PARO-762767 format. One record per residue: x, y, z of N, C-alpha, C, O, CB in turn. Coordinates in pm, whole numbers, plus 50000, padded with zeros to 5 digits. Glycine has a CB too. Example, Ala and Ser with C-alpha at 12.3 -4.5 7.8 and 13.67 -1.06 7.14 Angstrom:
% PARO-762767
513194943150780512304955050780513204967050780514244966850846511314955350905512854977550708513674989450714512905000350787513415011450804514084994050572
% end
This chain:
% PARO-762767
501525086047929500185082747994499385093347903499865104047866500075085448178497985088147868497165095747794496885109147885496935109648008495875087347754496605119447796496125132847889494735131247900494225138347987496425148447823493765121947821492595123347849492245106247841492965098847773491835134647751491245102047906490945087247910490015085947768489305095147725490055082048068490155073647709489345070547586487785074047619487295072547731489555054047542487225077847530485745082947533485055071847574484245072847665485145088447396485305059947512484505047247543484455043647702483485038347757485195034747462485655047547764485955043647922484945053847979484065050348058487755046147987485085065947939484195078147999482635075847996481895079448088484475092047912482175068947876480905066347857480545054147952479385052647993480665064047710481575045447985480845034948073480485040848248479955033748333481995020348074480785050248262480545055748396479235066348396479345078148363481945063448445478115060748435476825066148438476715079948476476085088048409476065058848520477355082748586477205095648641477805106348564477795117848608477715096048769478365103348439479045112648353478355114548228478585123548147480395108448326477395104448216476615106248088475805119648088475235123548189475605094048068475795126147977474985136547976475555151148066474975161648093473675130448030476835146648094477415160148161477575170048069477805167347952478775158648227477455183948118477325195348018479255197947985479835199647878476285211848109479695197348100481155198948074481915187548145481515182048248481675213248126483085184448080483875171448122485285174348090485685173847974483405157548043486225178048210487585181548203488325168548227487825159748297487955192748304489445167248174490265154248215491865159348206492395166148119489925139748098492425153848322493835152548286494355141848375493855136448474494655166048301495475140148314496105126348384497035127848534497825136848565497215119348262496675116948603497535119448726498715111048720498785100248663496785116648859499665117048786501175107848794501155100148908500325102248996502615116748805502085090348917502425083449053502005068849049502575060449118501675090549177500995066048968500575050648954501655043748875502205048048774499105048348875501885030948947502695022348878502005010948808502475005148709503635017648965500925008248863500134995348805498764998548737498094989448688499804984848926498365010748736497305016148659497235031248584498085040048601496295015348748496415032148524496245045248466495215054148565494285048648622495645043348311495455067048577494415073648673494145089248602495095096048564495105074648851492965093248593492815106648555491875114848652490965108648707492305106848415492035127848674491285137048756490095141148646490435147748548492295150548817488855137648661487875141748589486845150848658486225147348758487325131048539486725161948600485705171248666484435173448568484465177748453486425185948701483575170448627482285168548552481235178448601480705176948711481755153748569480895189048517480085199748586480315204848711479455208748790478915196248597481765204848730482195210648862482235202348981482255206949096481375221048893482235188448947482355178649048483745172149009483985167548897481055168249052484505172349103485775163849071485655150449116484885147949209487045169449132486345141349061486445127049084487715120949007488175125748904485095119949037488205109649073489235104649012488825090848941488105082949003490305103549111489305087748803488855076348739490215068248730491235073648688488105079548596490175055048772491225046948737490965034648656489995027448682491825043648849491725032148568491665019048488492655010048533493805013848554491865020848341492294998648550493314988848602494524985648493494334984748372492514974848642495564984348549496614976348485496704961048495495854954548555497784981048535497614956248442497734940848462498764936148507499004924048500497574933748360499804947348577500924943848630501044932948740501994925148740501384954448669499924932548846500024922148963498634915948950497564921948959500324928849122498834902548928497904894848939497364890349045498064891549146498104887548887496194884749060495614878749204496644868449257497444864449173494054870449185496774863349384495644870949485495984884049537495184890849601495354862949615497694889249496498014901949551497054912549526496724920149617499244906149504496574913549407495434922949351494164914549340494104904449270495824929349201493114919349414491934912949390491014925749423490874931849529491694898749482490424928049293489274938749293488154939049369487744949949407488764939649185487574928549398486724926249501486914930249623486304938949684486544915649510488134920949671488614926149791489004941749804488604948649898489724918449820489614945449726489914960549721488604969649735488574978849816490644964249580487604966849659486244975649677485764974449831485564984549897484924969749571485584961049886485224960649987485794967250114485214973150205485124950749988487314964350091487894974550211487814989250178487714996950274489494971950241487834994550050487945007250044486425013350068486415025050105488625010749910485195007350053483955011450104483775013950225483185023750268483135004150082484535000950319484585003050461485335014850511484995022050605485124991850519486535016050426487465027150488486895041350462487145050650539488985026450423486025042950340485515053650305484385056950411484245068250455485095052450167483705047550445482575049250548482985053850681482245060650754481855036450568484405049250718485165051750842485775066250840486275070750943486305040850858485745074550706486395084350700487955083950666488745093350684486125089450806488215072550619489815070950595490165071150453491365071450426490395057150654489285071050353489565068650228488485076250142487365078450188489625053950205488815079750031487745087349938486595078649914486675066449922488335091649794485495085149884484245077449881484305069949733484915075049639482845087849903483725059549725483635051949612482365055449508481315049349522483565037849663482495064949411481275069049317480735058749223479585059249179481655080649229481585049549195481095038949074482435031249069483575035949074480605046748904481995016249055482955005549008482304994748935481154990348945483674999349122483214991648862482744978648757484364973048764485254976948690482004984048557484484963748863485634954248893485824946848749486904947448689485244942949028484854940648704485084933448568485614942848474486724939548432483794927148507485194952348434485934962348346486884969448382487314977948303485264970548300487544967548532488664974548557488584989348589489564996848587489424972748455487284993048618487065007648632486615010548781485815003248840485945012748525487075019848826486925026648980486825040648978487725046448917488155023949076485985047249029485845061049037485525063549176484595058049235484835066448942486465073449236486145077649372486205093949353486585100449257487265071249489485665098349484485595114349504487105119549514487965114549587484705118849652487275129849432488465136949465488725142549612487935149749672488495147649377489835138649656490055143949793490735158649797491725157249724490965133749870490715169849836491195181149823492235181749950491875181250068490065191649814493495182949908494425184550026495815185549987496175188549874494315173250121496705182450100498225182850014498645171450101498255167250210499425199150019499765167149999500515153850049501695157950127502375167550090501025143949926501995150950237503005152550333504235147050251504295135550208502675144750476505105155850238506525150350175507365140850261507125140250382507515162550144508235134250212508975125350309509695130850397510015123950494509765117150256510185145950387510865152250484510125154550601510655157450708511345163350440508665153250582507945156450688507445143850789507115144350908506845163950632507525133450703506965120450771507795117550906507335111351001507115107050664509075122850900509785118451031509685127651156510375125651256511265116951003508735138251144508315146151266507405138551374506375132751342507535158651215507795138951480507085132951591505705135451590504955126051617507575137151714505135149251555503555149651541502835143151424501675139251427503125163651533503705142451317503095137051208502995120051211502065113451163503885142451087504135114851278504235101151309502985097251413502275087351398505735098451372502875105451506501655103351589500425102551505499595093751527501485114551692500275111051413498925112651335498855101451237497795096551201498795126951256500065097651194500115083851106499775071751200499115062751149501685081051035500145070551326499825058851402498565058551444497975047751447500605057151509497905070851485496345072751492495445065351363494595056551371496045090051487495895071251260495245068351120495565052951109494615045851074495945078050983496735047151135496875031051117496075022751217495845010851192498405026451135495625028651330494835022151433493605020251382493115009151399494745029151558492795030751308491885032151278491615021451141490595014551138491805045551275492395021051057492595011750952492574998651004491774990950952493795014050880493394993951112493424981351177491954977751223491704965751239494434981751296491104985951244489944981851325488724979251214487574976351245489564994251442489284981251062488314976750974487794962650970488434953451022488774979250860486574960750907486184943950894487074939050784487424945150683484444940150849487374926150824488124917750754487174915750614485954914450617488454904150844487964915850500487204913850374487064899450322486314897150227487854921850268487744889550382487644876650386488534869850282488654857650271486294873450373489164879250206489954871550082491074876750122491144888750148489594874249915492094868450131493654870250167494584866350090494294858649998494044864550275495894870550109497274865850063498184869250181497884877050271497794873349921499384861950170500474861050248501604869750199501524873350081500844847550257502694874050273503794879250229504644869050124505304872150025504544883150351504464859450167505264847450071504584846749946505224845949841505244831450135503194846849950502584848049792502754858349724502924857349602501234847049777502734872349794503084882649702504494882149666504744887049556502754895649755505624876749741506744873749687507064866249561507964868749481507234868949768506184856749555506124847049457505764851849334506344849049229505304837249489504694859949346504244867949238504964877149153504964877849030503404874249281505564884049238506674892549198507864886849140508394892349045507074899549301508324876049191509494866149146509254863249026510084864748937509674853149219507944858349006507534850448870507824864048739508164861048625505464843948883507714871748764507764883148662509244886848646509564892548542506874896348710510054884548724511384887348691512194880748597512564869148620511984886848788512514886548496513414879548381514644878648380515224868348348513314884348270515314891148423516874891148449517414882548531517114883648650517344902448498518384871348487518814860548549519524864848690519234859348796519724853048453520394874448679521034879148828519974883248915519894878649029522084891948820519084892148866517924899348963517154884549023516874882149141516584911648853516954877548927515954864548953516764856749060516104851949152515644853848804518014854949060518664847649168518494854249318518224848649424520174846549130518744867649293518644876349433517014875949487516674875549605519164894549401516124876049370515014875849412514274862349467513204862749529514474881149320515034849949435514844836449487515244839149656514504835449747515934824349395516274844649674516834845049806515844854649883515594850849998518414850349805515314864649850514444871949931513024867149943512294870050038514444884949886512634858749826511334852749818511444841749923510494840450000510954847349670512624832749935512794823650038512514829150179511754823450257514124818550030513224841650211513174847550348511654849550383511214847150495514004861650355510844854550270509364857050298508824844550339508094843550437508554862650177509154834550264508554819550291508754816050432507864810150494509284807750202510014819950492510364814850610510134821450721510524817350830511484812250610509324834450702508824844450812507554840350867506504841850805508634858750759507624834351002506154831651036505094841451039505294853251068506104826851155503934836351007502704845850997502334849651131502674843751233501454839350926501534861051122500814863751282499684855451298498924852851204500224879651312499544851051414498584843651471497214847851416497114859851392498674844951616496164840151392494954843851325494264853551407493614862251349494084832251295494314853251541493594862351640494154876551627493464886551651493764857151793495444876951588495944889451563496014895551459496584906451456496864890451592495454889851347495504897551212494174908051197493014906451235495494885851079494734917851136493834929351112494094934150971495194932550917494064941051218493034940150911493194947850768494374957750794494514965350890491714957050717495284955550676496384962650657496194972650520495574969150420497564952350649496704982450533496504989950397497934983750330497904983650207496395009750411498864980050375500054973750310501164986350235502334983550208499374962350186500614999050211501475007150133501215020250205500845029250130501155007149972501315023250325500785037150382502045048250384502335055950475500175034750550502595046950271503635057250255503375071150214502195074450199504475052950168504305079450195503935093750178502975094950070501905100750087505125102650149503355089049945502425092549809501315089049833500465094449762502715086349678500845079449933499285075749940498705080650067497695075350114499015059849932499385091750129498935098950241498525114350183499305121050115500135098950358497355118050216496695130650193496305138150304495535132250380495615129050119496655150650336496305157650448494915166450406495005176650337497605166650496493815162050448492465169950416492075178950521492665179450629491245160750394491035186650488490485195950608489995187150722489865193250828489205205750561489695173650724489385165550815490465158050875490205150550968488515158150770491875159350826492825150350878493375142650779492955143350663492325142250976494375134550816495145124750743493905113750654492905109350709496215115850870494225111650539493345101650474494525091750390495695095450385492095110050363494135080950335494895071050256494095068550128492895066350119495145057450338494995069350033494635065849892495175051449858495885044949935495265076749789494765047549740495415035749679495465022049769496475017549822496865040049645494245016849774494045005049886494134992049793493654981749842492405005949978494654991249674494514977949620495384967049674495264955349638494724978649484496174970749751496854956749821496404955849962497124948750032498584956749824495334961750024494864962450156494484946650161494154940750058493594974150183494554940250285494364927650327494424924250470495114930950547495184920650266493764914450506493924911550670495324904650687495644894650623492614900450736496064910350772497594903750797497894910450940497044914251020498934908650663499384911150956499834914051063499834931351064500414937750976501164906351077499164937151166499114950351161500284958851165500434969951115498414953451249501204950751241502414957651239503284962451115503974972551107503114950451306503074951851018503544953750895503294969250833504184973950762502924943050813502244975950856501744988850811502774999150895503155009650843500004990950849503134995551014504315003751091505555001551043506385010651035504455000651235505804988351003507184985950921507374992350786508504994450740507374971150893506244995550722506205000050597506825015450605507765020250541504704998750541505975021550702506415037350703507955037750743508715045150681505465046950822508435029550852509485030750876510895029450777511865036850771509365024050962510565016150698511465010550597511265020950464512285025650413511034993550565510305023450423510165032450318510665046250321511215052050227508955033150295510425050350428511145068150471512545064850550513135074350600509895079750612513065052350562514335051250603514265060050738515035069650740515395056050488513555058450835513275065350946514405060751047514575048551047511795062850993515105067151122516055065851217515315056751336514125053651333516575080651263516335052751448515805042851554514785053651654513815048951712517295034651651515085066551665514185075851737512945075651678511985071551743514655089551740512805080051547511655082351504510785067951482509555068251494511865090651383511485055751449511005044851468510325040951587509135037851586511795038251447511055040951693510305039951834509535049451861508765045751950511095039451946509325061151826508255070551846507025063251770505995059951829508635086051786507225061351651505925055751552505365043151646504235043851695506535048851367506145032751665505695019451741505165023451881504235016551923506975008451760505525031151940504795035652075503575042452075502695041652161505575044152149503555050851951502155057951929501275050451889500105052451922502095068251841501655039751805500695031151755500225019351867499065015751888501305025051623501065015851913500735003352008500845007752172500684998852256501914990051973501095019752210500945022852365502245015352447502715020752547499325016252425502735003252398503834998052473504824993052373504584992852252503414987152571505954988952426506804983252337507654970552401508704972852461507704994652286507264959852387507814947352443508974943852341509074948352227506634935052456509854934852405511034929652347510534920052201511054921152090511854920152473509584912252232508744905652144508404913152026508714910251911507614901752207507654924652072507314933551940508184942051872507884946451761506354942051965509344945051933510444949351869511184941051772511664944751665511224952751957511204929351826511734919051745510934916651602511364915451488511724906251831509714916551651508454913951534508764924951421508784922451301506644916951606508984936751474509024949051400510234946451309510174947551187509144962451493511244943151370512684943551279512554931851165513214932751062514224939851387511734921751187511464912051103510674917850991510954916850871510824901351171509644924051043508624930750928509254940650851508874942050734507334938050987510254948450900510994959850820511594952050707511454955150589512204968450909512294941650751513184934950653512094928750550512384929550430514224922950728511074923650581510104916450497509614929850405509614928850282508784907950596509284939850457508774950850376509884953950237509574954750118508624964950486511214955150299512284957550219512404948950118512554953150004513374957750283512344934050151512334923450038511414923449954511614920449836512304911450076510044927350011508834926749915509154939149810509034937049690507244928950002509534951249857509514963249781510754959849682510544963349566509654977549877511914954349705512794950949614512234941249498512534942749380513874945349685511504932549542510954920849446509984929249344509934926549224510004907549540509264938949401508214946149348509074954249220508824952749101507444956249473509924961449267510774970049175511574960649079511744965148966511804979549260512074948949105512764942249011511684935748904512004934148786513684931749084510474932348951509494927848896508994937448779508514933648672508584925248998509174949848818508614961248722509524965648625509124973748542508194973648795510874961248621511944965548537512294979448535512934984148441511694961948411511894986948636512125001848638512905005248792513324996248865510505010548618512985018248822513485021248932514495016748983514455011949096512845020348997515535017448915517095011548927517425018149046517565010849145518255015148797517595031849062518065037149178517235035849308517865037649412518285050049152516095033349318515135028749428515645016849460516155015049571513625027549394515585006449361516104991149405517414990949468517654982649556516254981249281518324999949427519805000049467519785005349627520575001349712520775011149357518885013549645518845020649766518145008049873518535006249988517875036049744517045000249808516544991449905517514980449919517434973550020515184986549872518464977649827519444966949825520364970849946520704963350037520254965749679520744984849927521744987450054521104986050180521794982950277522375001850056519824988050194519244985350332519334972250384519734969550497517884988450337518854961850276518894949250277520274944750333520344937350431518584944650149521414949550267522634945250295523034949850471523754943450548523624952150174522384961350493522794964150625521904958350753522264958550871522864978750630520734953650705519814947650807520204930850817520294922550727518114950550757520414929450973520744915650985519504907350968518344911050981521404912951117520004894250935518764884350894517994882451013518614885151116519224869350836516704878251030516044876351139516164863151187516104854251102514814879651122516334860051302516514845951372515104840051361514094845351407517054846751539515184826951287513854819351288513364817751444514074814351538514044803951213511944820951446511294816951599511464827651682510934826751792511974804251679512154838851653512244849051765511064856951761510744861251872513454858151756510254860351659508954864651658507884856951708507764853051824508674867351545506994854551596505964846451612506414832151589507154829451495504904850651526505964822651678506344808651629505214802151521503994803851524506484798651766505894795351440504904788051353503924778051426504324770351513505694780151249502754778551390501624769651438501794753551367500974744751393500074777451389
% end
């Protein structure tokens, strides 16, 4: 990754033109995009240049921008300072804070905070442009070239295609990736970064993502579910189990499509091997 963004990229951001001082350093962690911390005359911001790893409809920059602006207005995300989706440019205010480590995520008090954060995310307005888990699976599958991985990917993509969608009345905006690397604890509480996958869907998927990504045990998973929903019905627990497996399937496909993360992909495969296949119709019925 470049330590400094190209000058022509910096010049396309109006708020930095004429800055007396401009310091930049690359930020690590992004798999789809390049990002830099830019400090212009003492004001810190994050500059992102889009990559091309994930095509529409999974990543739609107009949808992302609409959700991000709503989330920022609700105090859930960094403020948008400048955006040019056509040029692949996004500038957001830099949030000061600490990222909770994976070991912290399983603590009851942190899970309670995450549940409250997710409820606020799920109250955001629907951006109107959508995709389903099966569509995302097909997008990732199309990028897998290794024959053996592709065969496994086809099995997982088929599982996603057979998973009933949430009823329209129950769909809410979901972050889709509310994991430790995208959480930051600011002076005002937990906030979420990286909203590029956000879309209206089953809000329980966000809960499933936290559980699956961090390998939470049954007690921690139940605590998060109760903190998020207030009650735990057999139907909801069954749906959560389905969506945990769906998250793992999608995560595996994402990793295989990227051609990297072998150790992480093997970890997810072990999880998938240990999870029972969902029984069709036990969660939501197809309409």
